[in-house]
C-alpha positions, 0 to 999 in steps of 0.5 A: 693403284691404292698405296694402302699395305694392309691386308684387306687392300694387298691381295696375296699373290696366292689367291684370284682376285675373286677368291681374294673377294670371296675370302674377305667376305667370309672373314668380315661375315657378308651374305654369300649373296653380296659378295656374289653380286659384288664380284659380279659388278666387280668383273663387269666393271659396273660400280656397286649396287649400294651407288646406284641406290644412293643414287636413287629415291632413298639417297642414304649415305652408307658408313661402312664399306659393306656392299650389300646385294640388291635385296639386302640392300632394300632391306635395310633401306627400307628398315626391314632388317638392321645392318649389324643383324646381316653379319652373323657368320662373322671370323672376326672377333673385331666387332662390326663394322670394324676389323683387325688387320693382324687377325685377318693376316693370321685368318690368310695364313690359316688359309693359304694351305687350302688354296696352295694344295688345289 
C-alpha cells in the first residue's frame, strides 16, 4: 500500500477505482484507448502493457508514468508517434510529463457534483 498522500495516489471515496483511473487519464490527457486498456489490465491483475513491451525486443525504458495501449506503445517504440504528441486533450495546464497536485485537487472538486448527482 502506498503511503503517498497526493491527489493522484489518494482516490476519493465518492469515486470507484475505475472512475478515478478514467478521471486521472482525462486530466493528464491520456488517450481513451490507453486508459481503458490500463483499466482492463488493472481488473485482471495483469502487468500493464508497457511492462510486457519492455521485456520484448525493444527493451526501451519508459520515463513517464504513462502506460500506453498496445497500439500507441508500438507507434512510440517504432518512432512513428512522439509521446508528447499523444497528449493533445490534456486538462492539466502543467506541461507533460509533469502534473500539479493542487491543480488536480481543484479538478476533482469541480467534477465531484457530477458523480454525486448520479
